[in-house]
DSSP file (Angstrom, degrees, kcal/mol; ACC not computed):
  #  RESIDUE AA STRUCTURE BP1 BP2  ACC     N-H-->O    O-->H-N    N-H-->O    O-->H-N    TCO  KAPPA ALPHA  PHI   PSI    X-CA   Y-CA   Z-CA
    1    1 A V              0   0    0      0, 0.0     2,-0.4     0, 0.0    24,-0.2   0.000 360.0 360.0 360.0 128.1  104.8  102.5   84.8
    2    2 A Q  E     -A   24   0A   0     22,-2.3    22,-2.5   106,-0.1     2,-0.5  -0.941 360.0-155.2-123.0 145.4  106.5   99.1   84.7
    3    3 A L  E     -A   23   0A   0    106,-0.4   108,-0.7    -2,-0.4     2,-0.6  -0.981   6.5-164.3-119.7 126.6  106.3   96.2   87.0
    4    4 A Q  E     -A   22   0A   0     18,-2.4    18,-2.1    -2,-0.5     2,-0.3  -0.938   8.0-168.5-115.1 113.3  109.2   93.8   87.3
    5    5 A A  E     +A   21   0A   0     -2,-0.6     2,-0.3    16,-0.2    16,-0.2  -0.756  12.3 164.4-101.1 147.4  108.5   90.4   88.9
    6    6 A S  E     +A   20   0A   0     14,-2.5    14,-2.5    -2,-0.3   107,-0.1  -0.953  36.6  75.0-150.7 167.7  111.1   87.9   90.0
    7    7 A G        +     0   0    0     -2,-0.3    11,-0.3     1,-0.3    -1,-0.1   0.326  57.8 134.5 110.3  -6.7  111.5   84.9   92.2
    8    8 A G        +     0   0    0     83,-0.1     2,-0.3     9,-0.1    -1,-0.3  -0.174  22.1 112.0 -70.1 168.6  109.9   82.2   90.1
    9    9 A G  E     -e  115   0B   0    105,-1.1   107,-2.7   104,-0.1     2,-0.4  -0.978  64.9 -44.2 159.2-168.4  111.4   78.8   89.6
   10   10 A L  E     +e  116   0B   0     -2,-0.3     2,-0.3   105,-0.2   107,-0.2  -0.801  53.6 169.1 -96.7 131.7  111.1   75.1   90.3
   11   11 A V  E     -e  117   0B   0    105,-2.8   107,-2.4    -2,-0.4     2,-0.1  -0.991  32.2-114.0-141.8 147.3  110.4   74.0   93.8
   12   12 A Q  E >   -e  118   0B   0     -2,-0.3     3,-2.3   105,-0.2    71,-0.2  -0.472  47.1 -86.0 -78.4 151.7  109.4   70.7   95.4
   13   13 A A  T 3  S+     0   0    0    105,-2.7    71,-0.2     1,-0.3    -1,-0.1  -0.307 118.6  28.2 -55.8 137.1  106.0   70.2   97.0
   14   14 A G  T 3  S+     0   0    0     69,-3.2    68,-0.6     1,-0.3    -1,-0.3   0.278 101.2 114.7  90.9  -9.9  106.1   71.3  100.6
   15   15 A G    <   -     0   0    0     -3,-2.3    68,-2.3    68,-0.2     2,-0.3  -0.111  60.0-118.6 -85.3-175.0  108.8   73.9   99.8
   16   16 A S        -     0   0    0     65,-0.2     2,-0.3    66,-0.2    65,-0.2  -0.866  22.6-179.6-126.8 157.6  108.8   77.7   99.9
   17   17 A R  E     - B   0  80A   0     63,-2.3    63,-3.3    -2,-0.3     2,-0.5  -0.980  15.4-146.6-155.0 146.4  109.4   80.4   97.4
   18   18 A R  E     - B   0  79A   0     -2,-0.3     2,-0.3   -11,-0.3    61,-0.2  -0.973  11.6-163.5-121.3 122.7  109.4   84.2   97.6
   19   19 A L  E     - B   0  78A   0     59,-2.6    59,-2.5    -2,-0.5     2,-0.4  -0.788   7.1-166.5-100.1 146.4  108.2   86.3   94.7
   20   20 A S  E     -AB   6  77A   0    -14,-2.5   -14,-2.5    -2,-0.3     2,-0.4  -0.975   6.7-170.4-133.8 148.2  109.0   90.0   94.5
   21   21 A C  E     -AB   5  76A   0     55,-2.1    55,-2.5    -2,-0.4     2,-0.4  -0.991   2.7-167.2-141.7 130.0  107.7   92.8   92.3
   22   22 A T  E     -AB   4  75A   0    -18,-2.1   -18,-2.4    -2,-0.4     2,-0.3  -0.967  10.4-147.3-121.4 131.5  109.0   96.3   92.0
   23   23 A A  E     +A    3   0A   0     51,-3.1     2,-0.3    -2,-0.4   -20,-0.2  -0.737  20.5 176.1 -94.3 143.2  107.2   99.2   90.3
   24   24 A S  E     +A    2   0A   0    -22,-2.5   -22,-2.3    -2,-0.3     2,-0.2  -0.916  33.6  53.8-138.8 167.3  109.1  101.8   88.4
   25   25 A G  S    S-     0   0    0     -2,-0.3     2,-0.9   -24,-0.2    -2,-0.0  -0.660 103.0 -28.7 104.3-163.3  108.2  104.9   86.4
   26   26 A S  S    S+     0   0    0     -2,-0.2    74,-2.6     2,-0.0     2,-0.4  -0.187  77.2 146.8 -91.4  44.3  106.0  107.8   87.1
   27   27 A I  E     +F   99   0B   0     -2,-0.9    72,-0.3    72,-0.3     3,-0.1  -0.677  13.9 167.9 -80.5 129.8  103.6  106.2   89.6
   28   28 A I  E     +     0   0B   0     70,-2.8     2,-0.4    -2,-0.4    71,-0.2   0.595  63.5  36.7-117.5 -18.4  102.5  108.7   92.2
   29   29 A T  E     -F   98   0B   0     69,-1.7    69,-2.3     0, 0.0     2,-0.6  -0.983  59.0-169.3-139.0 126.6   99.6  107.0   93.9
   30   30 A I  E     +F   97   0B   0     -2,-0.4    67,-0.3    67,-0.2     3,-0.1  -0.960   8.3 175.8-115.6 116.6   99.3  103.3   94.7
   31   31 A N  E     -     0   0B   0     65,-3.0    21,-2.0    -2,-0.6     2,-0.3   0.865  69.2 -18.6 -83.3 -40.5   95.9  102.1   95.8
   32   32 A S  E     -FG  96  51B   0     64,-1.6    64,-2.7    19,-0.3     2,-0.3  -0.987  51.1-149.0-161.4 158.1   96.7   98.4   96.0
   33   33 A M  E     +FG  95  50B   0     17,-2.4    17,-2.7    -2,-0.3     2,-0.3  -0.972  25.7 172.7-130.7 150.0   99.2   95.8   94.8
   34   34 A A  E     -FG  94  49B   0     60,-2.7    60,-2.8    -2,-0.3     2,-0.4  -0.953  28.5-128.4-151.7 165.0   98.3   92.2   94.1
   35   35 A W  E     -FG  93  48B   0     13,-2.9    12,-3.1    -2,-0.3    13,-1.7  -0.984  24.4-179.7-119.8 133.7   99.4   88.9   92.8
   36   36 A Y  E     -FG  92  46B   0     56,-2.9    56,-2.9    -2,-0.4     2,-0.3  -0.815   8.1-158.0-119.5 165.4   97.5   86.9   90.3
   37   37 A R  E     -FG  91  45B   0      8,-2.6     8,-2.8    -2,-0.3     2,-0.4  -0.993   8.5-160.1-144.4 154.2   98.3   83.5   88.8
   38   38 A Q  E     -F   90   0B   0     52,-2.1    52,-2.1    -2,-0.3     6,-0.2  -0.940  10.0-160.3-137.3 114.2   97.3   81.6   85.7
   39   39 A A    >   -     0   0    0      4,-0.4     3,-2.4    -2,-0.4    50,-0.2  -0.542  44.8 -75.5 -86.6 157.5   97.7   77.9   85.5
   40   40 A P  T 3  S+     0   0    0      0, 0.0    -1,-0.1     0, 0.0     3,-0.1  -0.293 118.8   5.2 -55.3 127.4   97.8   76.1   82.1
   41   41 A G  T 3  S+     0   0    0      1,-0.3     2,-0.3    -3,-0.1    -2,-0.0   0.535 114.0 100.8  77.3   6.3   94.3   75.9   80.7
   42   42 A K  S <  S-     0   0    0     -3,-2.4    -1,-0.3     1,-0.0     2,-0.1  -0.803  75.2-101.0-122.2 163.7   92.8   78.0   83.4
   43   43 A Q        -     0   0    0     -2,-0.3    -4,-0.4     1,-0.1     2,-0.2  -0.433  46.8 -93.5 -77.9 155.8   91.7   81.6   83.9
   44   44 A R        -     0   0    0     -6,-0.2     2,-0.3    -2,-0.1    -6,-0.2  -0.480  48.5-169.0 -67.1 137.5   93.8   84.1   85.7
   45   45 A E  E     -G   37   0B   0     -8,-2.8    -8,-2.6    -2,-0.2     2,-0.4  -0.953  25.1-109.9-131.3 150.0   92.8   84.3   89.4
   46   46 A Q  E     +G   36   0B   0     -2,-0.3   -10,-0.3   -10,-0.2     3,-0.1  -0.630  29.3 179.7 -78.9 133.9   93.7   86.7   92.1
   47   47 A V  E     -     0   0B   0    -12,-3.1    12,-2.7     1,-0.4     2,-0.3   0.842  62.0 -21.8 -98.4 -48.7   95.9   85.1   94.8
   48   48 A A  E     -GH  35  58B   0    -13,-1.7   -13,-2.9    10,-0.2    -1,-0.4  -0.986  55.3-169.0-161.5 155.2   96.5   87.9   97.2
   49   49 A S  E     -GH  34  57B   0      8,-1.9     8,-2.1    -2,-0.3     2,-0.4  -0.978   6.2-159.8-147.4 160.4   96.3   91.7   97.5
   50   50 A I  E     -GH  33  56B   0    -17,-2.7   -17,-2.4    -2,-0.3     6,-0.2  -0.984  14.3-144.3-144.0 131.1   97.3   94.5   99.8
   51   51 A T  E >   -G   32   0B   0      4,-2.2     3,-1.9    -2,-0.4   -19,-0.3  -0.315  35.7 -98.4 -88.2 174.8   95.9   98.0   99.9
   52   52 A S  T 3  S+     0   0    0    -21,-2.0   -20,-0.1     1,-0.3    -1,-0.1   0.717 126.6  54.6 -64.6 -20.0   97.7  101.2  100.7
   53   53 A L  T 3  S-     0   0    0    -22,-0.3    -1,-0.3     2,-0.1     3,-0.1   0.415 122.9-106.3 -92.5   1.0   96.3  100.9  104.2
   54   54 A G    <   +     0   0    0     -3,-1.9     2,-0.4     1,-0.3    -2,-0.1   0.593  67.2 151.3  87.4  10.0   97.7   97.4  104.6
   55   55 A I        -     0   0    0      1,-0.0    -4,-2.2     2,-0.0     2,-0.3  -0.639  29.9-156.1 -77.8 128.5   94.4   95.5  104.3
   56   56 A T  E     -H   50   0B   0     -2,-0.4     2,-0.4    -6,-0.2    -6,-0.2  -0.737  15.4-166.6-110.8 154.5   95.1   92.1  102.8
   57   57 A Y  E     -H   49   0B   0     -8,-2.1    -8,-1.9    -2,-0.3     2,-0.4  -0.995   6.5-171.6-134.4 140.6   93.0   89.6  100.9
   58   58 A Y  E     -H   48   0B   0     -2,-0.4   -10,-0.2   -10,-0.2     2,-0.1  -0.996  27.1-117.0-132.7 139.5   93.9   86.0  100.2
   59   59 A A    >>  -     0   0    0    -12,-2.7     3,-1.7    -2,-0.4     4,-1.4  -0.436  33.7-115.7 -64.9 148.3   92.2   83.4   98.0
   60   60 A T  T 34 S+     0   0    0      1,-0.3     3,-0.3     2,-0.2    -1,-0.1   0.854 112.7  61.6 -55.5 -36.9   90.8   80.6  100.0
   61   61 A S  T 34 S+     0   0    0      1,-0.2    -1,-0.3     3,-0.0   -14,-0.1   0.676 115.1  30.6 -67.9 -17.5   93.2   78.1   98.3
   62   62 A V  T X> S+     0   0    0     -3,-1.7     3,-2.5   -15,-0.2     4,-2.1   0.484  83.7 126.5-119.0  -6.7   96.3   80.0   99.6
   63   63 A R  B 3< S+c   66   0A   0     -4,-1.4     4,-0.1    -3,-0.3   -15,-0.0  -0.303  81.2  17.2 -60.4 131.6   95.1   81.4  102.9
   64   64 A G  T 34 S+     0   0    0      2,-0.5    -1,-0.3     1,-0.0     3,-0.1   0.238 125.0  59.4  91.8 -14.4   97.5   80.3  105.7
   65   65 A R  T <4 S+     0   0    0     -3,-2.5    16,-1.8     1,-0.2     2,-0.3   0.688  99.0  52.6-114.0 -32.4  100.2   79.4  103.3
   66   66 A F  E  <  -cD  63  80A   0     -4,-2.1    -2,-0.5    14,-0.2     2,-0.4  -0.811  60.1-165.7-109.6 148.2  101.0   82.6  101.4
   67   67 A T  E     - D   0  79A   0     12,-2.3    12,-3.0    -2,-0.3     2,-0.4  -0.987   4.9-158.2-134.5 125.4  101.8   86.0  102.8
   68   68 A I  E     + D   0  78A   0     -2,-0.4     2,-0.3    10,-0.2    10,-0.2  -0.814  20.3 169.6 -99.9 142.2  101.7   89.3  100.9
   69   69 A S  E     - D   0  77A   0      8,-2.0     8,-2.8    -2,-0.4     2,-0.8  -0.996  37.0-125.7-150.6 153.0  103.7   92.3  102.1
   70   70 A R  E     - D   0  76A   0     -2,-0.3     6,-0.2     6,-0.2     3,-0.1  -0.893  22.6-177.7 -98.8 110.7  104.8   95.7  101.0
   71   71 A D  E    S-     0   0A   0      4,-0.9     2,-0.3    -2,-0.8    -1,-0.2   0.758  71.3 -11.3 -80.7 -25.4  108.5   95.8  101.5
   72   72 A S  E >  S- D   0  75A   0      3,-1.1     3,-1.1    -3,-0.1    -1,-0.1  -0.902  90.3 -76.0-157.1-176.8  108.7   99.4  100.4
   73   73 A A  T 3  S+     0   0    0     -2,-0.3   -43,-0.0     1,-0.3    -2,-0.0   0.827 130.9  25.6 -60.1 -32.2  106.5  102.0   98.7
   74   74 A K  T 3  S+     0   0    0    -51,-0.1   -51,-3.1    -4,-0.0     2,-0.4   0.116 109.0  83.3-121.2  20.9  106.9  100.4   95.3
   75   75 A N  E <   -BD  22  72A   0     -3,-1.1    -3,-1.1   -53,-0.2    -4,-0.9  -0.983  47.2-177.9-130.4 137.0  107.7   96.8   96.1
   76   76 A V  E     -BD  21  70A   0    -55,-2.5   -55,-2.1    -2,-0.4     2,-0.3  -0.993   7.7-164.5-131.8 141.1  105.4   93.9   97.0
   77   77 A S  E     -BD  20  69A   0     -8,-2.8    -8,-2.0    -2,-0.4     2,-0.4  -0.860  11.8-153.7-122.0 157.1  106.4   90.4   97.9
   78   78 A L  E     -BD  19  68A   0    -59,-2.5   -59,-2.6    -2,-0.3     2,-0.6  -0.930  10.3-161.2-130.7 108.2  104.6   87.1   98.1
   79   79 A Q  E     -BD  18  67A   0    -12,-3.0   -12,-2.3    -2,-0.4     2,-0.5  -0.801  12.1-164.9 -90.4 122.2  106.0   84.6  100.5
   80   80 A M  E     +BD  17  66A   0    -63,-3.3   -63,-2.3    -2,-0.6     2,-0.3  -0.931  10.4 175.5-115.6 126.8  104.8   81.1   99.7
   81   81 A H        +     0   0    0    -16,-1.8   -65,-0.2    -2,-0.5   -66,-0.2  -0.810  61.0  22.9-121.6 164.4  105.0   78.2  102.0
   82   82 A S  S    S-     0   0    0    -68,-0.6    -1,-0.2    -2,-0.3   -66,-0.2   0.889  83.5-160.1  48.8  48.0  103.8   74.6  101.9
   83   83 A L        -     0   0    0    -68,-2.3   -69,-3.2   -71,-0.2   -68,-0.2  -0.251   7.1-158.6 -64.9 145.8  103.6   74.7   98.1
   84   84 A K    >   -     0   0    0    -71,-0.2     3,-2.4    -3,-0.1     4,-0.3  -0.848  32.1-110.2-121.0 156.3  101.5   72.2   96.3
   85   85 A P  G >  S+     0   0    0      0, 0.0     3,-1.7     0, 0.0    32,-0.3   0.840 117.9  63.6 -55.0 -31.5  101.6   71.0   92.7
   86   86 A E  G 3  S+     0   0    0      1,-0.3   -47,-0.1   -47,-0.0    -3,-0.0   0.563  89.0  68.9 -72.5  -5.7   98.3   72.9   92.1
   87   87 A D  G <  S+     0   0    0     -3,-2.4    -1,-0.3     2,-0.0     2,-0.2   0.517  71.1 120.4 -83.7  -6.4  100.2   76.1   92.9
   88   88 A T    <   +     0   0    0     -3,-1.7     2,-0.3    -4,-0.3    28,-0.2  -0.419  41.4 108.3 -61.3 124.4  102.0   75.7   89.6
   89   89 A A  E    S- I   0 115B   0     26,-2.0    26,-3.0    -2,-0.2     2,-0.6  -0.973  75.0 -82.2-176.9 170.9  101.3   78.7   87.5
   90   90 A V  E     -FI  38 114B   0    -52,-2.1   -52,-2.1    -2,-0.3     2,-0.5  -0.888  47.3-146.2 -91.1 125.7  102.6   81.9   86.0
   91   91 A Y  E     -FI  37 113B   0     22,-3.0    22,-2.4    -2,-0.6     2,-0.4  -0.820  12.8-161.9-100.6 129.9  102.4   84.6   88.7
   92   92 A Y  E     -F   36   0B   0    -56,-2.9   -56,-2.9    -2,-0.5     2,-0.3  -0.904  12.1-137.4-115.8 137.4  101.6   88.1   87.7
   93   93 A C  E     -F   35   0B   0     -2,-0.4    17,-2.3   -58,-0.2     2,-0.4  -0.727  23.0-166.8 -88.9 141.3  102.1   91.3   89.7
   94   94 A N  E     -FJ  34 109B   0    -60,-2.8   -60,-2.7    -2,-0.3     2,-0.4  -0.982   8.3-170.7-132.5 141.5   99.4   93.9   89.6
   95   95 A L  E     -FJ  33 108B   0     13,-2.3    13,-2.7    -2,-0.4     2,-0.6  -0.998   8.7-161.8-132.9 132.9   99.2   97.5   90.6
   96   96 A N  E     +FJ  32 107B   0    -64,-2.7   -65,-3.0    -2,-0.4   -64,-1.6  -0.961  47.1 103.2-111.0 115.7   96.2   99.8   90.9
   97   97 A G  E     -FJ  30 106B   0      9,-2.2     9,-3.2    -2,-0.6     2,-0.5  -0.967  63.4 -88.9-172.6-175.6   97.4  103.3   91.0
   98   98 A R  E     -F   29   0B   0    -69,-2.3   -70,-2.8    -2,-0.3   -69,-1.7  -0.949  26.4-151.5-122.0 133.1   97.8  106.6   89.2
   99   99 A S  E >   -F   27   0B   0     -2,-0.5     3,-1.3     5,-0.4   -72,-0.3  -0.498  35.0-105.2 -91.9 168.4  100.8  107.8   87.2
  100  100 A S  T 3  S+     0   0    0    -74,-2.6   -73,-0.1     1,-0.3    -1,-0.1   0.721 120.7  53.8 -66.5 -20.2  101.8  111.4   86.8
  101  101 A E  T 3  S+     0   0    0    -75,-0.2     2,-0.3     2,-0.0    -1,-0.3   0.545 100.1  76.0 -90.6  -7.0  100.4  111.4   83.2
  102  102 A A    <   -     0   0    0     -3,-1.3     3,-0.1     1,-0.1     4,-0.0  -0.695  61.7-153.2-109.1 157.2   97.0  110.1   84.2
  103  103 A T  S    S+     0   0    0     -2,-0.3     2,-0.3     2,-0.1    -1,-0.1   0.482  84.1  27.0-102.0  -6.1   94.0  111.7   85.7
  104  104 A R  S    S-     0   0    0     -7,-0.1    -5,-0.4    -5,-0.1    -7,-0.1  -0.939  94.2 -79.8-146.8 169.7   92.7  108.5   87.2
  105  105 A A        -     0   0    0     -2,-0.3     2,-0.3    -7,-0.2    -7,-0.3  -0.370  42.9-171.3 -73.2 150.5   93.9  105.2   88.5
  106  106 A H  E     -J   97   0B   0     -9,-3.2    -9,-2.2    -2,-0.1     2,-0.5  -0.883  26.0-109.6-133.2 165.8   94.7  102.4   86.1
  107  107 A E  E     -J   96   0B   0     -2,-0.3     2,-0.4   -11,-0.2   -11,-0.2  -0.860  33.2-168.5 -96.6 132.1   95.6   98.7   86.4
  108  108 A Y  E     -J   95   0B   0    -13,-2.7   -13,-2.3    -2,-0.5     2,-0.4  -0.936   2.6-157.3-121.9 146.7   99.2   97.8   85.6
  109  109 A W  E     -J   94   0B   0     -2,-0.4  -106,-0.4   -15,-0.2   -15,-0.2  -0.945   8.2-139.0-127.5 143.1  100.6   94.3   85.0
  110  110 A G        -     0   0    0    -17,-2.3  -106,-0.2    -2,-0.4     3,-0.1  -0.318  35.6-102.5 -85.5 178.9  104.0   92.8   85.2
  111  111 A Q        -     0   0    0   -108,-0.7   -19,-0.1     1,-0.1  -107,-0.1   0.595  61.9-112.1 -83.5 -11.7  105.3   90.2   82.7
  112  112 A G        -     0   0    0      1,-0.1     2,-0.4   -19,-0.1   -20,-0.2   0.179  17.9-132.0  95.1 145.0  104.8   87.2   85.0
  113  113 A T  E     - I   0  91B   0    -22,-2.4   -22,-3.0  -107,-0.1     2,-0.4  -0.998  23.8-126.7-134.7 132.3  107.2   84.8   86.7
  114  114 A E  E     - I   0  90B   0     -2,-0.4  -105,-1.1   -24,-0.2     2,-0.5  -0.613  19.7-169.6 -89.3 131.8  106.7   81.1   86.5
  115  115 A V  E     -eI   9  89B   0    -26,-3.0   -26,-2.0    -2,-0.4     2,-0.5  -0.978   3.1-172.1-117.4 125.5  106.4   78.9   89.5
  116  116 A T  E     -e   10   0B   0   -107,-2.7  -105,-2.8    -2,-0.5     2,-0.6  -0.974   5.0-163.6-120.2 123.0  106.5   75.1   89.1
  117  117 A V  E     -e   11   0B   0     -2,-0.5     2,-0.3   -32,-0.3  -105,-0.2  -0.918  10.4-153.8-109.3 117.5  105.9   72.8   92.0
  118  118 A S  E      e   12   0B   0   -107,-2.4  -105,-2.7    -2,-0.6    -2,-0.0  -0.667 360.0 360.0 -92.5 144.6  107.0   69.3   91.5
  119  119 A S              0   0    0     -2,-0.3    -1,-0.1  -107,-0.2  -107,-0.1   0.447 360.0 360.0 -89.5 360.0  105.3   66.4   93.4
């Protein structure tokens, strides 16, 4: 199972950016998909997640500004508005699910896409 994230880049404070992540490979069950981020010198933190039933979670710091959505069965997006310099980080896509080769669910990670918000 591979996760390909895209959409990162440089954006001015107050601007918007849309991240996208597509899963490929032998994934047969997706329990949830999520976005995490890691800022320089900080631990990775969960930004938002969405379950197979469409239940969403947002970190307090992004609630009301970010929206996570499933665009298709194997694609998840993160629409970011009103970006702040503190949103600068490498954003990672995460999938919890089961592949055809596994007997239980696993966590899968994408390679990360960098978002830089300039003040």
